[in-house]
C-alpha positions as CSV (number, residue, x, y, z in Angstrom):
1,X,-62.6,-155.4,82.0
2,X,-62.9,-158.8,80.3
3,X,-63.2,-161.9,82.5
4,X,-61.8,-165.2,81.4
5,X,-62.4,-168.5,82.9
6,X,-59.9,-171.2,82.7
7,X,-61.1,-174.7,81.8
8,X,-60.3,-175.8,85.3
9,X,-62.4,-173.1,86.8
10,X,-65.3,-173.9,84.5
11,X,-65.2,-177.6,85.4
12,X,-64.9,-176.7,89.1
13,X,-68.0,-174.4,88.8
14,X,-70.0,-177.1,86.9
15,X,-69.0,-179.8,89.5
16,X,-69.9,-177.4,92.4
17,X,-73.3,-176.4,91.0
18,X,-74.0,-180.1,90.1
19,X,-73.0,-181.2,93.6
20,X,-75.3,-178.7,95.2
21,X,-78.3,-179.9,93.2
22,X,-77.5,-183.5,93.7
23,X,-77.3,-183.1,97.5
24,X,-80.0,-180.5,98.2
25,X,-82.9,-180.9,95.8
26,X,-84.8,-177.6,95.4
27,X,-88.2,-179.1,96.4
28,X,-88.7,-181.4,99.3
29,X,-92.0,-182.7,100.6
30,X,-92.6,-182.1,104.3
31,X,-92.0,-185.8,104.9
32,X,-88.7,-185.9,103.0
33,X,-87.6,-182.7,104.8
34,X,-88.2,-184.4,108.2
35,X,-85.8,-187.2,107.2
36,X,-83.0,-184.7,106.4
37,X,-83.3,-181.8,108.9
38,X,-83.4,-182.1,112.6
39,X,-83.5,-179.4,115.2
40,X,-80.3,-177.7,116.3
41,X,-79.3,-178.2,119.9
42,X,-80.7,-175.6,122.4
43,X,-77.9,-173.3,123.5
44,X,-78.2,-173.9,127.3
45,X,-78.3,-177.7,127.0
46,X,-75.4,-177.8,124.5
47,X,-73.2,-175.3,126.3
48,X,-73.5,-177.0,129.7
49,X,-73.0,-180.6,128.5
50,X,-70.4,-180.0,125.8
51,X,-68.4,-177.0,127.0
52,X,-69.0,-175.9,130.6
53,X,-68.9,-179.2,132.5
54,X,-65.9,-180.7,130.5
55,X,-64.0,-177.4,131.1
56,X,-64.7,-177.6,134.9
57,X,-63.7,-181.3,135.0
58,X,-60.4,-180.8,133.2
59,X,-59.4,-177.5,134.9
60,X,-60.6,-178.1,138.4
61,X,-60.8,-181.8,138.7
62,X,-60.6,-182.4,142.5
63,X,-63.0,-179.5,143.3
64,X,-65.7,-180.5,140.8
65,X,-65.5,-184.1,141.9
66,X,-65.7,-183.3,145.6
67,X,-68.6,-180.9,145.2
68,X,-70.6,-183.3,143.0
69,X,-70.0,-186.2,145.3
70,X,-70.8,-184.2,148.4
71,X,-73.6,-181.8,147.3
72,X,-74.8,-183.8,144.3
73,X,-78.0,-182.5,142.8
74,X,-78.0,-179.1,144.6
75,X,-74.6,-178.2,143.2
76,X,-75.4,-179.6,139.8
77,X,-78.6,-177.4,139.6
78,X,-76.5,-174.4,140.8
79,X,-74.0,-175.0,138.0
80,X,-76.8,-175.4,135.4
81,X,-78.4,-172.1,136.5
82,X,-75.1,-170.3,136.5
83,X,-74.3,-171.6,133.0
84,X,-77.8,-170.4,131.8
85,X,-76.6,-166.9,132.4
86,X,-74.4,-167.3,129.3
87,X,-77.3,-167.7,127.0
88,X,-80.3,-165.5,126.2
89,X,-83.2,-165.7,128.7
90,X,-85.3,-167.3,125.9
91,X,-82.8,-170.1,125.6
92,X,-82.6,-170.9,129.3
93,X,-84.0,-174.3,130.4
94,X,-85.4,-175.1,133.8
95,X,-83.7,-177.7,136.0
96,X,-86.6,-180.2,135.5
97,X,-85.1,-183.6,134.6
98,X,-81.6,-182.7,135.7
99,X,-80.2,-185.2,138.1
100,X,-77.1,-187.1,139.3
101,X,-76.1,-190.6,140.2
102,X,-72.9,-191.7,141.8
103,X,-71.6,-195.2,140.7
104,X,-68.7,-197.1,142.0
105,X,-68.6,-200.2,139.8
106,X,-65.0,-201.2,140.8
107,X,-62.8,-200.3,143.8
108,X,-60.8,-197.6,142.0
109,X,-63.5,-196.4,139.7
110,X,-66.0,-193.6,140.3
111,X,-68.5,-192.6,137.7
112,X,-70.7,-189.5,138.2
113,X,-73.6,-189.7,135.8
114,X,-75.5,-186.5,135.0
115,X,-79.1,-186.8,133.7
116,X,-80.4,-184.0,131.5
117,X,-83.8,-182.6,130.5
118,X,-85.0,-184.7,127.5
119,X,-83.0,-183.9,124.4
120,X,-84.8,-182.2,121.6
121,X,-82.0,-181.4,119.2
122,X,-79.1,-183.1,117.6
123,X,-76.1,-183.5,120.0
124,X,-78.2,-182.7,123.1
125,X,-77.3,-185.3,125.8
126,X,-79.4,-187.9,127.6
127,X,-76.5,-188.3,130.0
128,X,-72.9,-187.3,130.5
129,X,-70.4,-188.9,132.9
130,X,-67.4,-187.7,134.8
131,X,-65.2,-190.8,135.0
132,X,-62.4,-191.3,137.6
133,X,-60.5,-194.5,136.8
134,X,-57.5,-194.7,139.0
135,X,-55.4,-191.7,137.9
136,X,-57.4,-191.3,134.6
137,X,-60.1,-188.8,134.1
138,X,-62.7,-188.9,131.3
139,X,-65.8,-187.1,130.2
140,X,-68.3,-189.3,128.3
141,X,-71.5,-188.3,126.6
142,X,-74.6,-190.1,125.4
143,X,-76.2,-187.9,122.8
144,X,-79.3,-187.7,120.7
145,X,-78.4,-188.4,117.1
146,X,-80.2,-188.9,113.8
147,X,-80.0,-191.9,111.4
148,X,-80.9,-190.3,108.1
149,X,-81.1,-193.6,106.3
150,X,-83.6,-195.1,108.7
151,X,-85.2,-191.6,109.3
152,X,-85.2,-192.1,113.0
153,X,-83.4,-191.0,116.2
154,X,-80.5,-192.9,117.7
155,X,-78.0,-192.4,120.4
156,X,-74.3,-191.5,119.9
157,X,-71.5,-192.3,122.4
158,X,-68.9,-189.6,122.6
159,X,-66.1,-188.3,124.7
160,X,-64.5,-184.9,125.3
161,X,-60.8,-185.0,126.1
162,X,-58.7,-182.5,128.1
163,X,-57.6,-180.8,124.9
164,X,-61.2,-179.9,124.0
165,X,-61.5,-182.4,121.2
166,X,-64.7,-184.4,120.8
167,X,-64.5,-188.1,119.9
168,X,-67.5,-189.7,118.3
169,X,-67.7,-193.5,118.9
170,X,-70.7,-194.1,116.7
171,X,-74.1,-195.5,117.7
172,X,-74.5,-195.8,121.5
173,X,-76.6,-197.9,123.7
174,X,-80.2,-197.4,124.6
175,X,-80.6,-194.2,126.7
176,X,-80.6,-195.7,130.2
177,X,-78.1,-195.1,133.0
178,X,-77.3,-198.8,133.2
179,X,-76.6,-199.2,129.5
180,X,-74.5,-196.0,129.4
181,X,-72.5,-197.2,132.4
182,X,-71.8,-200.5,130.7
183,X,-70.6,-198.7,127.5
184,X,-68.3,-196.5,129.6
185,X,-66.7,-199.4,131.4
186,X,-66.3,-201.3,128.1
187,X,-64.7,-198.2,126.4
188,X,-62.4,-197.4,129.4
189,X,-61.1,-201.0,129.4
190,X,-60.0,-200.8,125.7
């Protein structure tokens, strides 16, 4: 069997091989490697903040709101532990650092802010918020991100919608509840 490459295939192969070498050099010093690669999110942290809690919010809105407002941290820690059963025992994270704050910045606005154990990997959250704005419901995130040009961490403001789509709004505020709340209010008024 004789293989023949068309000129398009040959050019495509050259471009692909050239692209790989241009983007990922074969040898990186340990310092250069740190500016490119960041740890992946831990399964328990990611799954709870980005999948489990948004799912509960959008499928059982009234129940999750009532339980978090009424039983706060106790219910939150129960959910966290329950969610941890979905990951391997080695990936489970203790409830240390997990907390909740209830904010009512305006008469028809309730924001339940969830504090997380300190993020260690890209997309792990500092905070998430369940936002009840009149008849609107939103799920906002303040995530750990990485600025590869500056080779340093940053925050990223995001949102999960009821369809399961993640929206990235770019660099977020400093990782404090007050700054996160201000960003949420600004975003919701747009």
